[in-house]
N, C-alpha and C positions, 0 to 999 in steps of 0.2 A: 104975398111975398114968396119968392122962389129962393130956396136954399139947396146947398149941396151937402150930401151925406157920403162920406168915404168909407170904403171898406176893402179888405184884402184877405186872401186865404192862399195857402199853399196846398199842393196835392203831392201824393207819394209817388205817382207815376203818370206818364203821359198816355192816358187811356180815356176813351169817351166817357166811361162810367165814373171814373175819378173826377174828370173836369165837371161833368153834369151834377154829380152828387155834391161836390164841394161848393159849386156855385149856388145850388139850391140852399145848402146849409147857411151860407153867408148871407144870401138875399133874405131868408126867412129870419135870421138873427137881426139883420139891419131893420127890417120892417117891425119886428117885435119890440126891439129895444127903443125905437123911436115912435112907437104907437102909431104906425101909419096904416092906411088902408089903401087899396089899389088906386082909388079915385084921387089920392093925393099925388101920385107919381106923375111927373111931367115927362121924363125920359131917363134912360139909363145908358151909361157908356161903360163898356167892359174893355179891359186890356188883358192880355196874357203875355207872358214871357215867350221868347222864341222856341223854347223847348217844349211848348204845349201846342200841338197842332192836330189833335185827334177829334176836336169838337169845338164848336162855337160856344162860349159861355152864355150867349143870349138864348140858346136853345133851352137852357134850364129855366129861364124866365117865362118862356112860352109854355113850358111844361107846368109852371106854377099858376097859369091862368092869365098871365100878362100879355093878352092877345093884341090889345089896341095901344100899348104903350110903345112909343118909338124906341128902338134899341139899336146900339151901334157897337161893333167889335173892332178892335184894332190890336196891333202888336206893340207891346211895351218896348221902349228904347232898350237896346242891348248894351248896357253900361257895364264895363269891366268890374267884376267883383259883386255885382248886384245879386239879390235873392233870386234863386232858381225856382222853376215850377210854381210860379205865383200868378194868381188871378187878381186883378184890382177891379174895383167897381166905384163909379160915381153916380149916385142916384140924385136927380134933380126933383125936388118936391115943392108942392104948395103947402106953406105951413105959416102959422102965426108964431112959432117958436123963435126965440132969439138964438144967436149963434152959440152962446154958452149952454143952451139947452139941447142942442144937437149931439147925439152920441155916435161917433165914428166907431166901426166895428173891425177889429183885426184879429184873425184866428190862426191857429197852428203856428208855423214859423213866421208868419207875417206879423205876429205881435211884435217882433223885433224891429219892424219898420217905424213903429210909433210908441217907443217906451214911455213917452211923456203922457200917454192916455191911460196907464195903469193906475 
């Protein structure tokens, strides 16, 4: 069964190091929280708000060793009033877990996107 795991994190500034470090932090937490290994991962989609343009979030995944996983980056919709400096992630995984066993991960200011998960 393929399931999706969502996550998001905000960064303090539009810099390559902030984007890479935050994305690594988010990915590692998503993998740990859901007890995943790299072989479970089918693909990962990343989006970033339009105020983040100094690095591709996918670069962080490659730095973590995800060399063969298909990765895709896109720009998040620019909706008025939406959260700024935000990186969102959707990991597709092969798993036997039920939907209620999946743990979505929201860090930093992105916690405000899903208050129902606290």
